N, C-alpha and C positions, 0 to 999 in steps of 0.2 A: 964373524970376527969384526966386520966393519961396524956393526951396531954396538959391540962392546966398546970399541974405540970411540964411537959417537957418544955413548953414555959417559965415558970418562971425560971427554972434552966438555960436555955439559956441566959436569960437576966442577971441573977446573975453571970454566968460564964464569961460574958464579962469583968466585972470589971470597975470601974470608970475611971481608966487611959486609958485602951484600948478603952473605948467608947468615951472618949474625943478625942483621936487620930483619931478614925473613923469619928467623926463629922467634924474634921478639913480636913480630906481627902475628905469627901463628899462635903464640901464647895468649894473645888477646881474644882469641875466638874460643868460646867455651866448648863448642861441639863441631866436629867436621865429619861429614858423611861423604864417602867415596863410592860412586856407582859404576860398576863394571859389568861385563857380560856381552854376549853376542847380539841379542835383540832386546829391544825395549828399554835401553839405557836412558834415552832422552825423555821418553814418556814417564818412566819411573822417577827420574830426577824431578820433573815438573810436578808430579803428583805428591812426592814427599814434601817439596817446598810449599805447595798449596795447602796440604794437610796441616803443616806446622803453622802457616800463616793464619789458618782458620782458628788456631788457639791463641792468636795474638802475639806469636813470636816474631822477632825481627830476623828475617831469613834472606840470604843471598844465595841464588842458585846459578850455576853455569852449565849450559848444555852445549854439546859439540856435534849434534846430529845433522839433520838435513840443512839447518841454518843455525849457526852458533849464536847463542843468546846469553846475555846476563839478565836474570829475572830478579827484580828488586823486591823489597819487603812489602810494597803496595801492589805487586803483581805487574807493574810496568816492565816492559821488555826493551832492552837495548841490544841492537845487533853488534856483534864483535867484528870490528873491521881490522883486518890483518894486512901487514905488508909482507907479501910473499907467502910461503907455506906455513901452516900452523905448526907450532912446536910447543912442547910442554913447558917452555919458559913462561908462557902466559899464565901458568898457575901462580907464579910469584906475584904477578900484578893483581890477580884476582884475590889472593890472600891479603895483599896490602890494601886493596879496595875494601874488603870485608872488615879488616881491622880498623880502618879509619871511620867506618860507619857503625862500629860497635855492634855488629850482628850477634845474635844468639847462636845461630846455626849457619854454617856454610855447607851447601850441598853441591858437589862437583861431579860431573860426568867424566869418566876416564877417557882421555883423548889419545892415549898411547896404545900402539899395537905391538911393537917389538918388546919382547920380554924384559930386556934391560931397562927400557924407558918406562915400562910399567912399574918396575921396582923403584926407580928413581922418583917417579911421580908420587908413590906412596911413602917410601921410607925417608926420603929427603925433603919432599915438598909439602905433602899434605898431612902425613902422620895422623890418619883418621882415627876417630873413636869408634866409628861404625862403618862397615862396608856392606855393599850389596853386590852380589853376582847374580844377575837376573837368570841366566841360562848359559849353556855352552853348546854351540851348534856349528854346523859346517860352513864357516866363512873365514876369510883371511888366512886360510891354511898355508898360503905361500909365505906368510910371515910367521904364524904361530904353529904351523904344522910340523910334519906332514899329516898327522892324524888329529882327530878331534880330541882324543885323550891328551895329546901334547898341548893343545890349546887350553884344556882345563888346568893342566899343571902350570902353564905360564900365567893364567889369570890369578892363580894363588898369590902372585907377587903383590897384589893389591889388598890382600887380607891384612888387617892391622895387627899390631902387637897388643895382646892383652885387651882386646876390645870385643866387638860383636860382629858377626857375619850373618846377613839375612839372604836367603837364596830360595829360588823355586826349582833349582836344578835337581833332577832325580838320578839320571843315568850316571853322572860323574860325581854324585854327592860324596862317596867314600874318599875321592881324591881331595875334595875341598875340606872334608872333616879331618883328614890326616894332616893337611897343611895347617889348618886352624889350631889343631891340638898342639903342634910344635910351637905355635906362637902364643899359646895360652888364651886363645880366643874362643868365645862361645858361639856355637852355630845354631841359628833359628831357621827351620825349614817351613815354608808356607805352602798351603794347598790351594791352588787356583780354583778348585771345585768348591771351596768354601765361600766364594763370592757368587751370590745368586744372580741369575739372569735379570731379576727385577732391579738389582743394584746397578748392573752394567747398563740397563736400559735408561737409567737416569742421566747418563752422560750424553752430551750433544754430539759425540763422535764415536766411531767404533772403538771400543775399549776392550782389553783382555783382562780376564780374571787374575792372571799372574801379576801383571803390573800393579793392579789395585791392591792385591794381597800383600805384595812386597812393601808398598808405600804405607799401608795401614800398620804393618808390623813395625816398620821403622818409627812411625809416629807413636805407636804404643810404647816402644822402648824409650822414647824421649818424653813420655808422660802425657801424651795426648790421647784422649779416648776416641773410640772408633767413630761415633756419630759426629763429633766435632771435626775430626780429620776429614771424614767423607764430605761433610758440608763444604769445607774449604776446597777439596778436590773438584767438586762439581762446578765450582766457580772459575776454575783455571782454564786458560786457553790451551788448546791442543798444540802439540809440536807440529811444525810444518810437514813432518814426514808421516803424520798420522793418516789413516786411510779413509778419507771421506769419499762419498759418491758425488760426482758433479755431473750436471746436465747442461746441454745446449741444444739448439735447433739449427740444423743445416739444411736449407732449402726444403723445409717441411718435414725433414726426418729427425727423429729423436736420436741424439748421440749421448751415451752415458759413459763416464770414465770412473773405474774403480782404481784408486791409487794404491798399487802394491809395489811401487818403485822403491820404497824404503825397506821392504821386506827382502833382505839380501840373501837369504838362504832358502832352500826348498821347503823346509818345515814351516817357517814363518809365512811363506807365500801361500801355502795351502791353508793355513789358519786364517789369514787375512781374507782369502777368497771365500771360505766357508762363513766367516763373520759378515762379510759384505754383500754376499749374493742376495740376502733377504731384502736388501735395500734397492736392488736392481729390478727393473721391469724386463725380465728375460723372455717374456712371451712375444713371439713374432719378431725377435731381434736377432741380428747376426752377431754372434758372440766370438770375438777375436782378441788376440793379444798384441800389444806393442812391446817388443823386447828391445830395450835400450842398452847398448853396449858402450863401455868406456875402454879406450885402448890400454889402460893400465889395470883393468879388472877383467881380463878374458875368462878366468876360471869361473867367475860368478855366473856368466850366461851359460856356460857348459853345465854347471850344476843344475841350473833351472831348466835346461832343455829336457832333462830326464823326467820331469813331472808335468810337462805341458800337456801330455796326453790325459792326465787326470783332471784337467780343468774343463773338459768338454768343449774345447775350442773348435771353431770351424776353419779359422785361418790364423796364421801367425805373420806379423809384419815386423821386419827388422829395421830399426832406426839407430842413429848414432854412429859410433866409430867401430868399424869391422874390418877384419882382414879376410881374404878369400878362404883361407884355411879354416877360420872360425865359422864362417858361413857354411862351409861344407860340413863341418862337424855337427852344427845345429840341425841342418837338413837331414843328416843321417839319424839324429836322435829323435826328431819330431816327425811323426808319420803323416801329418796333414799338410795342406798347401802352405808354402813359405813364400812370402812376397817381399821383395827388397825395396825399401824406401830410404836407403842410406844416403841417397843423393839429395833428399829433401832438405832444404835449408831452414824452413820455418815450421812451426807447429801447425799453422793454418794450412800449409801445403799438405801435411800428413793427414789432417782431418778431412780435407777436401778429397784427397785420393781414396781414403777408406770409405767415406760416406757415399761417394759416387759409385762404388762397386756394390752397394747394398740397396736393394729395392725396398727394404724395410728398415726399422730402427737398428741402431748399432750399439753394442756394448763393448767397450774397450777395456781390457785389463792391462794396466800399465805395469810392466815387469822389468827387472834387471837393475838398473842404476838410476838414481834420481838426478844425478848431475848431468848437465848438458841438455839433451833433448827431453829428458824426463821433466826437468824444471820448466822448460819452455812449454810443454803440453799442459802442465798444471797451471801455469800462469795464463795461458790462452783460455782455458776453461774458466778460470776465475774471472777474467775480464769480459768474457763473452757469454758466460753461462747463465742459467736460470736459477733463481733462489729456490 
């Protein structure tokens, strides 16, 4: 009920004059693309924008992933500085910005979780011509649940009226199709297997077939051929949450980090591990995970605890914000050694503690949440790592 009231207050706070101005701004933008889903939203948004830029279109994109960005028509990126918590109000500013610059296409990553806010973002703010729902997985169920099927139904709020929906979702595809039919919207299902390993290998970072397939289909629907779109995509910078492997040396030892912090659900984590392990030197290395917890995301680490045994880890290190109850539950779920580094204040301290316990090289798999200590570890490797 509280979110229904919040949604109503947002609409009331817009005011008649402000909303009319917003509608005029929106009318100046020929095409709006709204990207939703559990995983891959930020990367897919970037790929769509890059593919369209490759065809010479004037595109503005907004991502809200690991680090919110405005991506301009020349590929330049501007960080989004916010006062306080992020709200869907910023969509009004983005639309106004796009209208002033005469863009051909505006591509916006959905930033709303609560169903009512997703509905407002689409029906009142963006009114997209084309939507993407990347996938539906087990994440944010405390908001969109309690089941994954509930999350699928709630995401349907961002399906546009009489437009197009592009998705790679298979399990809950009937839910999306039923909602799209009620809105007179055409559904396009892409096959990630249709993107060959040779194509994915052309990217400078770990890329997934589903994200590329989704972006290529959107570009096709907007009149851009596959080779032109792909050429543009290959030139795009990756999202900060993309999963590169980073290396550094600590007192003669090799320390490698596979960034899975942005893979917030078990399935995405396993996919990122499988995609990234080929870039790791696992021979003679201690393979362990750093599980970063946020106090407001306890369910996420519990979901991940169930798959830790599938990663072939030798040790699990806990960092970030934990309660003793959460630590106990993770220890019960994970059969291997669990070491507590939650008192560590810096990323350097964490790396030093782990490397000191390894007589050989170390492979760290970063899991859980990117905010907080996850970001600190990534920044530490960036500043002190090897190219």
